[in-house]
C-alpha positions as CSV (number, residue, x, y, z in Angstrom):
1,M,0.0,0.0,0.0
2,S,1.4,3.4,-1.0
3,L,1.5,6.0,1.8
4,S,3.0,8.9,-0.2
5,L,2.8,10.5,-3.6
6,P,4.9,9.0,-6.3
7,K,7.6,10.8,-8.2
8,I,6.0,11.8,-11.4
9,E,8.1,11.6,-14.6
10,P,7.4,14.0,-17.5
11,Y,4.8,13.2,-20.1
12,G,2.9,14.8,-22.9
13,L,-0.7,16.0,-22.7
14,P,-3.3,14.4,-25.0
15,T,-4.1,16.5,-28.1
16,S,-7.7,17.0,-29.5
17,D,-7.3,14.1,-31.9
18,E,-6.3,11.7,-29.1
19,L,-9.3,12.3,-27.0
20,P,-11.7,9.3,-26.3
21,A,-15.1,9.2,-28.1
22,G,-17.8,10.1,-25.8
23,R,-21.4,9.4,-25.2
24,A,-22.7,12.9,-24.7
25,D,-22.7,15.9,-27.1
26,W,-23.1,18.7,-24.5
27,R,-21.6,22.2,-25.3
28,V,-20.2,24.6,-22.8
29,E,-22.6,27.5,-22.2
30,P,-21.3,30.6,-20.4
31,D,-24.6,31.3,-18.6
32,R,-24.7,27.7,-17.2
33,V,-21.2,26.7,-16.5
34,A,-18.7,27.1,-13.6
35,L,-15.0,26.5,-13.5
36,L,-13.4,24.3,-10.8
37,V,-9.6,24.5,-10.2
38,H,-9.0,21.3,-8.3
39,D,-6.2,21.0,-5.7
40,M,-3.6,23.0,-7.6
41,Q,-1.5,23.4,-4.3
42,R,2.3,23.3,-4.1
43,Y,2.2,20.0,-2.3
44,F,0.5,18.1,-5.1
45,L,2.5,19.6,-7.8
46,A,6.0,19.1,-6.1
47,P,6.2,15.4,-7.3
48,Y,6.4,16.5,-11.0
49,A,9.7,16.6,-12.7
50,G,8.5,19.0,-15.3
51,A,5.8,18.4,-18.1
52,P,2.9,18.6,-18.1
53,V,2.7,21.0,-15.2
54,P,3.8,24.2,-16.9
55,E,1.4,23.7,-19.8
56,V,-1.5,22.7,-17.5
57,V,-1.0,25.7,-15.3
58,A,-0.9,28.0,-18.3
59,N,-4.1,26.5,-19.7
60,I,-5.9,26.8,-16.3
61,A,-4.7,30.4,-16.1
62,R,-6.2,31.1,-19.5
63,L,-9.5,29.5,-18.5
64,I,-9.7,31.5,-15.3
65,E,-9.1,34.8,-17.1
66,T,-11.8,34.1,-19.6
67,C,-14.3,32.9,-17.0
68,R,-13.7,36.0,-14.9
69,D,-14.2,38.2,-18.1
70,R,-17.4,36.4,-19.0
71,G,-18.9,36.4,-15.5
72,V,-18.5,32.6,-15.0
73,P,-18.0,31.6,-11.4
74,V,-14.5,30.3,-10.5
75,Y,-14.1,27.8,-7.7
76,F,-10.9,26.5,-6.2
77,T,-10.4,23.5,-3.9
78,A,-7.6,23.5,-1.3
79,Q,-6.8,20.7,1.2
80,P,-5.9,22.0,4.7
81,G,-2.2,21.8,5.7
82,R,-2.8,20.5,9.2
83,P,-6.1,18.5,9.4
84,R,-6.9,16.5,12.5
85,Q,-6.8,12.8,12.1
86,S,-10.6,12.6,12.6
87,E,-10.9,15.0,9.6
88,R,-8.4,13.2,7.4
89,G,-10.1,9.8,8.1
90,L,-9.3,6.8,5.8
91,Q,-7.2,8.9,3.5
92,T,-4.3,8.4,6.0
93,E,-4.4,4.6,5.2
94,F,-3.9,5.3,1.5
95,W,-1.7,8.4,1.5
96,G,-0.2,8.7,5.0
97,E,-0.3,12.0,6.7
98,G,-0.1,14.0,3.4
99,M,0.7,17.7,3.9
100,R,0.8,17.2,7.7
101,A,4.2,15.4,7.2
102,V,5.8,18.3,5.4
103,I,4.0,21.5,6.4
104,D,6.5,22.4,9.2
105,D,9.3,22.3,6.7
106,D,7.4,23.9,3.9
107,P,4.8,26.4,5.4
108,R,3.5,27.2,1.9
109,A,2.8,23.5,0.9
110,A,-0.9,24.1,1.1
111,D,-0.9,27.3,-1.0
112,I,-2.4,27.3,-4.4
113,V,0.4,27.9,-6.9
114,D,1.1,31.6,-7.4
115,E,0.2,31.6,-11.1
116,L,-3.4,30.6,-10.2
117,T,-3.9,32.8,-7.0
118,P,-7.6,33.0,-6.4
119,G,-9.1,36.5,-7.0
120,P,-11.5,38.5,-4.8
121,G,-14.5,37.3,-6.7
122,D,-13.5,33.6,-6.7
123,T,-14.5,31.0,-4.1
124,V,-12.1,28.7,-2.3
125,L,-13.6,25.5,-1.0
126,V,-12.0,23.5,1.8
127,K,-11.3,20.0,0.3
128,W,-11.8,17.0,2.6
129,R,-12.3,14.0,0.3
130,Y,-11.6,13.1,-3.3
131,S,-14.8,14.7,-4.6
132,A,-15.1,18.5,-4.2
133,F,-18.7,18.0,-3.3
134,Q,-18.1,15.9,-0.1
135,R,-18.5,17.7,3.2
136,S,-18.8,21.2,1.4
137,D,-21.6,23.4,0.2
138,F,-20.3,23.3,-3.4
139,A,-23.6,21.9,-4.8
140,D,-25.6,24.6,-3.0
141,R,-23.4,27.3,-4.3
142,L,-23.6,26.0,-7.9
143,A,-27.5,25.8,-7.6
144,A,-27.6,29.4,-6.1
145,A,-25.6,30.7,-9.0
146,G,-27.9,28.8,-11.6
147,R,-25.1,26.7,-12.7
148,D,-25.6,23.0,-14.0
149,Q,-22.4,22.7,-16.0
150,L,-18.9,22.2,-14.5
151,L,-15.4,22.6,-16.0
152,V,-13.0,20.3,-14.2
153,T,-9.3,21.2,-14.2
154,G,-6.3,20.5,-11.9
155,V,-4.8,17.4,-10.2
156,Y,-5.0,14.5,-10.1
157,A,-7.1,13.5,-13.1
158,H,-7.9,9.9,-12.2
159,I,-8.5,10.6,-8.4
160,G,-10.2,13.8,-7.3
161,C,-11.0,15.2,-10.8
162,Q,-12.6,12.0,-11.9
163,A,-14.5,11.7,-8.5
164,T,-15.7,15.2,-8.7
165,A,-16.9,14.7,-12.3
166,L,-18.7,11.5,-11.4
167,E,-20.4,13.1,-8.5
168,A,-21.3,16.1,-10.5
169,F,-23.0,13.8,-13.0
170,M,-24.9,12.0,-10.2
171,R,-26.2,15.4,-9.1
172,D,-27.4,16.3,-12.6
173,I,-24.5,18.7,-13.2
174,R,-22.9,18.2,-16.6
175,P,-19.1,17.8,-16.1
176,F,-16.5,18.7,-18.7
177,L,-13.0,17.3,-18.0
178,V,-10.5,19.7,-19.7
179,A,-8.0,17.1,-20.8
180,D,-5.1,19.5,-21.3
181,A,-5.8,21.3,-18.1
182,V,-5.5,18.4,-15.8
183,A,-2.4,16.4,-14.8
184,D,-1.9,12.9,-13.4
185,F,0.6,10.4,-12.1
186,S,1.4,9.2,-15.7
187,R,0.0,9.4,-19.3
188,A,-1.7,6.1,-18.7
189,R,-3.5,7.3,-15.6
190,H,-4.3,10.6,-17.5
191,D,-5.8,8.7,-20.4
192,Q,-7.7,6.3,-18.0
193,A,-9.5,9.3,-16.4
194,C,-10.4,10.8,-19.8
195,E,-11.8,7.4,-21.0
196,Y,-13.8,6.9,-17.8
197,V,-15.3,10.4,-17.9
198,A,-16.1,10.2,-21.7
199,Q,-17.8,6.8,-21.3
200,R,-19.5,7.2,-17.9
201,C,-20.3,10.7,-16.8
202,G,-19.2,13.7,-18.9
203,V,-17.6,15.3,-21.9
204,V,-13.8,15.4,-22.3
205,T,-12.6,18.5,-24.1
206,T,-9.6,20.8,-24.6
207,T,-8.7,24.3,-23.4
208,A,-9.0,25.6,-26.9
209,A,-12.4,24.2,-27.5
210,T,-13.7,25.4,-24.0
211,L,-12.4,28.9,-24.7
212,A,-14.2,28.9,-28.0
213,G,-17.4,28.0,-26.2
214,L,-16.9,30.5,-23.5
215,T,-16.4,33.3,-26.0
216,A,-18.8,32.4,-28.7
217,P,-21.3,35.1,-29.5
218,I,-24.6,34.7,-27.6
219,P,-27.4,34.1,-30.1
220,T,-30.1,36.8,-30.2
221,G,-33.6,36.7,-31.7
222,V,-33.7,33.0,-31.9
223,S,-37.3,31.7,-31.8
């Protein structure tokens, strides 16, 4: 049983022609969608030796900027650096103490990376379990904002991102996994997450396609 994060070797992100075929033909709609930046904290990015993190961070930054400009709500998740054992629960048995083991040596381990610093209009959710919906008011916030679509970005694709996408689907919120705005333990794990979402609970897309959907002219006078 692994009790720590693995060292992650560089790998290339999937391109648009490498995405798995999906079962849904949903389209991003700016007046219905919200953006989730999942666990982009220094601790979770530290295991990467390079690619694909720089490209993923850049793609997420582009999505954040466009969402803010278009009035699309932006949410971040961030796990606490010093959770009590009772709060961490069974995660300790799979991942050890997590940030608790390093936070004294790296007080900024729990910080969201500087390039993606949340803005005053964004919302930061405390993250307790794989899914961003667990032990939070995320679903209520989305409902209050009139949002029933969710862009999922961040780390790790086959763990928290996939779990969040699946729970969004089960709550009748349409998830979009942005394949080149998530990162994982390996390209194989990355592809596994994309395949699962495409076939079981959502749409797998790219940053370019998402930006196009966010900035497309809003039709007027359509009867």
